[in-house]
C-alpha positions, 0 to 999 in steps of 0.5 A: 556927467558933463555936457556931451556937446562940450566934448567935441571941439574943433582941432587941426586933426579932429573937427568932432561933431562941429557941423550939424547935419540931418542924419537918418539911417537908410537901411539897405541904401546903395551908398557907394554909387554916390561917393563922388558927390560927397561934400567936403567941409572946409572947417574939418580939414586942412586942405594942405594935409593929405590923408596919407601924409597924416597917416604916415605922421601917426606913430604906431606906438600911440594914439596921441593924435586922436586923444584916445589912450589904448589898453594899459595906457591909462588906469581905470577911474575910481571903482564904481559898482560893477555893471552886473551889480547894477543890472541885478538892482535894476531887475529887482526893482521891476514891477510885473507890468514892466517885466512883461515888456522887457523880460524874457527867458534866457534861451530866447532867440532875441538874446543872440541878435545884433544889428546896426539900428534897432530896438530890441523891444518895441518900448523905449527906455523912457516908456517903460522905466521910472526915472530912477531905473533910467538912471541905473540903465545909464550907469550900466551903459557907462560902466560897460566902457573904459573910463576915459571913453565913457563920455565920448561913447555916450555922446556918440549915441546921443549924436547918432540918435537924431536929436532924441534923448538916450532914454527915448532912442534906446531900448533894453531887454533882460534875459533870465534871472540874476543869481541863476547863472543865466542872466543877460542885459542887452541895450540897443539903439542906432549904432549901438548893441551892448551886453552885460552878462556876468559871464553867463554866456560861456565862451562868448566875449561881451556875452554875444555879438555887439555893434558900435558905429558913428556917423559923425557929421553926416550919413556920407562922411568925408574921407578923413572921417572928421569927428568920428570917434572910431576912425582911429581904429582904421588908421591903426589897421592901415598902419599894418597894411603900410608895413606889408610887402607887395606880395602880402598886400596882394593877398590882403587887398580884396575887392568887396567886403561882406554884406551887412545882413543883421546877425548873419553879418558876424557868423563865425565860420570855424574855418582855419583855412580859406578865409579872406585876406592875409594870414597872421601866420604869413606875417613877420614877427614885427607885423604880427606885433602890429596886428596885436596892437590893432586888436588892443586898440579895437578893445580899448573903449570897452571895460577891462573885464570884457577886453581881457576876456575877448583877448583871451578867447582870441589867443586861445584860438589859433592866432596863425589862422587870423586873417586881415583883409582890406577892401577896395570898394568903399575907399572914400576919396580913392586915396588907398587908405582903406575904409573897409577892413576886417579881422577874421579867424575860426572863432571871431569876426571884427568887421569895420565898414567905414563907408559911408560912415563907420559900422563895426560888427563884432563876434568873438566865440570859443571853440566854434 
């Protein structure tokens, strides 16, 4: 694995992690009141290029400006052991004293929880697992992501861990036993909840709700989110908004996004009507095609197996009942490139909260 810090070099578009800032999650801090005091970094932005002008110059058909390929744009790297195989290997290597700290019954309530900054158990990876086991855990984490994203995502987790190592800043829990059909691995930390379930969790993409995020340069990011590896997703969503007519924009643009309330943030409603925003069924075919591409872009960082399952579950639902909503509150820079938005349907929530930095909450279920 190359040095994560070498992955983020300044460019005209993406000054990734170039500025070092002291980070710290602030819990339920009311950040919107301080947006006007955000300090801009002259090294991260061309002052002659507006955020909206850059958005207009971005092509809808690709992510060349971000250096991040979308699903189907690049082949997977050489095959490596499946995450599930590695998880089984990890489980079989555990001693009883280790199992007492990190292993739980499959139906334990802890398995279905998700949050933006948490340790699923009180013990860090470093405090429980041997060096060989720690290496296995790192391999599992890498294998849950598409090859071209592995190092970027790993570097993001390190960056957001406030100077701690991966092993000291993250925790792991295992639920059930391999070979029983009921087994899941969960890894958590700041801006990170990832799962590996081997399809043990029937009808749930990723094996349950996940979380990803990034505070690239500071807790309060600039309007352009320089260096944020997930901001490309919001740019693509805003391309959909730009393609809407006036009536559609009025339906899609709302005042305030959902509150972040731990696992409840991504509770699916099962409703086809009455969801916030503009319905997929009320869009023209070309607009629907843009939404389809946004869904693909959202899934791009994750391994093909999980992305395929997620898309399958979304399409098995009533696509016309998907709703796309953008929110005025949290519009960094007040430039009307919406930092906070979501896609919600009867069986899914994908909530992108881009202010003061990126939080993404995901839950895709079947037949709820």
